[in-house]
C-alpha positions as CSV (number, residue, x, y, z in Angstrom):
1,M,-0.1,0.0,0.1
2,V,3.1,2.4,0.7
3,F,4.2,1.6,-2.8
4,L,1.2,2.4,-4.4
5,I,0.9,5.7,-2.5
6,L,4.8,6.5,-3.5
7,K,3.9,5.7,-7.0
8,I,0.7,8.2,-7.0
9,G,3.2,10.8,-5.6
10,C,5.6,10.3,-8.2
11,V,3.2,10.5,-10.9
12,Y,1.8,13.6,-9.3
13,L,5.1,15.1,-9.2
14,A,5.4,14.1,-13.0
15,G,2.3,15.8,-14.0
16,V,3.3,19.1,-12.1
17,G,6.5,18.8,-13.5
18,F,5.2,18.5,-17.2
19,G,3.0,21.4,-16.3
20,L,6.1,23.5,-15.5
21,I,7.9,22.5,-18.5
22,V,5.0,23.5,-21.0
23,N,4.2,26.9,-18.9
24,L,0.8,26.0,-17.4
25,P,-0.7,29.0,-15.3
26,Y,0.4,28.4,-11.5
27,R,-2.9,28.1,-10.4
28,A,-3.8,25.1,-12.6
29,L,-0.6,23.1,-11.4
30,N,-1.9,21.4,-8.8
31,L,-4.8,20.0,-10.5
32,A,-2.8,19.2,-13.4
33,G,-0.7,16.9,-11.0
34,I,-3.8,15.7,-9.5
35,S,-5.6,14.5,-13.1
36,G,-2.4,12.8,-14.0
37,G,-1.4,11.1,-10.5
38,V,-4.7,10.7,-8.8
39,V,-7.4,10.6,-11.4
40,G,-5.9,9.4,-14.9
41,W,-3.1,6.9,-13.5
42,G,-4.0,5.8,-9.9
43,G,-7.8,6.2,-9.8
44,S,-8.3,4.5,-13.1
45,Y,-5.3,2.9,-14.9
46,Y,-3.7,1.2,-11.9
47,L,-7.2,-0.2,-10.6
48,V,-8.3,-1.6,-14.0
49,D,-4.9,-3.0,-14.8
50,S,-4.9,-4.8,-11.3
51,L,-8.1,-6.5,-12.2
52,P,-8.0,-10.2,-13.4
53,N,-8.3,-10.5,-17.2
54,T,-8.1,-6.9,-18.4
55,G,-5.4,-5.8,-20.5
56,I,-3.2,-2.7,-21.1
57,G,-5.8,-1.2,-23.7
58,I,-8.5,-1.4,-21.4
59,A,-6.6,0.3,-18.6
60,N,-5.6,3.0,-20.9
61,F,-9.1,3.4,-22.0
62,S,-10.5,3.8,-18.8
63,G,-7.7,6.2,-17.6
64,A,-8.1,8.6,-20.5
65,M,-11.8,8.3,-20.2
66,A,-11.8,9.4,-16.7
67,L,-9.0,11.9,-17.3
68,G,-9.8,13.4,-20.3
69,G,-13.8,13.5,-20.2
70,V,-14.9,13.6,-16.6
71,F,-12.2,15.2,-14.8
72,A,-10.4,17.6,-17.1
73,M,-14.0,19.0,-18.5
74,I,-15.6,19.5,-15.1
75,V,-12.4,21.2,-13.5
76,A,-12.1,23.3,-16.7
77,R,-15.6,24.6,-16.2
78,I,-15.2,25.1,-12.5
79,M,-11.9,26.9,-13.0
80,R,-12.8,28.6,-16.3
81,M,-9.9,27.6,-17.9
82,P,-9.4,25.3,-21.3
83,S,-9.6,21.5,-20.5
84,I,-6.4,20.8,-22.7
85,L,-4.8,22.6,-19.5
86,F,-5.5,19.4,-17.4
87,D,-5.7,16.9,-20.3
88,V,-1.8,16.9,-21.6
89,P,-0.1,16.7,-18.2
90,G,-2.6,14.1,-17.0
91,L,-1.7,12.0,-20.2
92,V,2.1,11.8,-19.4
93,P,1.7,8.8,-17.3
94,L,-0.4,7.2,-19.8
95,V,1.7,7.4,-22.9
96,P,3.5,4.3,-24.1
97,G,7.1,5.6,-23.9
98,G,8.8,2.7,-22.6
99,Q,7.3,0.5,-25.6
100,A,8.0,3.0,-28.3
101,Y,11.8,3.1,-27.0
102,E,11.9,-0.7,-27.2
103,L,9.9,-0.6,-30.7
104,I,12.8,1.6,-31.6
105,K,15.8,-0.3,-30.1
106,N,14.9,-3.6,-31.4
107,F,14.1,-2.2,-34.9
108,A,17.7,-0.5,-34.8
109,T,19.4,-3.8,-33.9
110,G,17.4,-6.1,-36.4
111,H,15.0,-8.0,-34.0
112,Y,12.2,-7.5,-36.3
113,S,9.8,-9.7,-34.6
114,E,10.1,-8.1,-31.2
115,A,9.9,-4.8,-32.9
116,W,6.1,-5.9,-34.4
117,N,5.1,-7.1,-30.9
118,Y,6.2,-3.4,-29.3
119,A,4.6,-1.8,-32.5
120,T,1.2,-3.3,-32.0
121,Q,1.3,-2.3,-28.3
122,V,2.1,1.3,-29.2
123,I,-0.6,1.0,-31.7
124,W,-3.0,-0.5,-29.2
125,I,-2.3,1.8,-26.2
126,A,-2.3,5.0,-28.4
127,G,-5.5,3.9,-30.0
128,S,-7.5,3.1,-26.6
129,I,-6.2,6.6,-25.1
130,A,-7.8,8.2,-28.4
131,L,-11.0,6.4,-28.1
132,G,-11.2,7.0,-24.2
133,F,-11.1,10.8,-24.9
134,I,-13.7,10.4,-27.8
135,A,-15.9,8.5,-25.8
136,A,-15.9,10.6,-22.8
137,E,-16.3,13.8,-24.7
138,T,-19.5,12.1,-26.6
139,I,-20.8,11.2,-23.3
140,L,-20.4,14.6,-21.9
141,R,-21.9,16.5,-24.9
142,I,-24.9,14.1,-24.8
143,V,-25.5,14.8,-21.0
144,H,-25.1,18.7,-21.6
145,Q,-27.6,18.5,-24.4
146,V,-30.1,16.6,-22.6
147,T,-29.9,18.8,-19.7
148,T,-30.0,21.9,-21.7
149,Y,-33.1,20.5,-23.4
150,R,-34.7,19.7,-20.2
151,V,-34.4,23.2,-18.8
152,A,-35.8,24.8,-22.1
153,F,-38.5,22.4,-22.1
154,R,-39.4,23.3,-18.5
155,K,-39.2,27.1,-19.4
156,K,-42.0,26.5,-22.3
157,M,-44.5,25.0,-19.7
């Protein structure tokens, strides 16, 4: 349990550090770290990845959906800032950088079968992250339209 808390703390610091590198406003740094460490990686990715019979694609999909759709858009509306400020630093722990490195290394050394395995992992992870963002955006837009329609419908009556 202590190791998990240490991991979440390090991922939080990675989100804040990436926010500093890309010059986020100082009032968004803490929430950017929370979006990466607590919501995206710790709350969704790690929990789903630890479940039996779930793959890395489903874990990345759930992490991107919780981070990109739910948390980032809600916090962006509360803070009156663009949601991209909370999306990008939160994505840092989910990006398949290790697999991409192994892909290039194996390709350069001539191990093409291993490189192909890593290429499929990178494509699978990147696609699941993109689908997670698209699904979350679509769901939140539908919810927003339904609530807007209900308010407009009540005013007519």
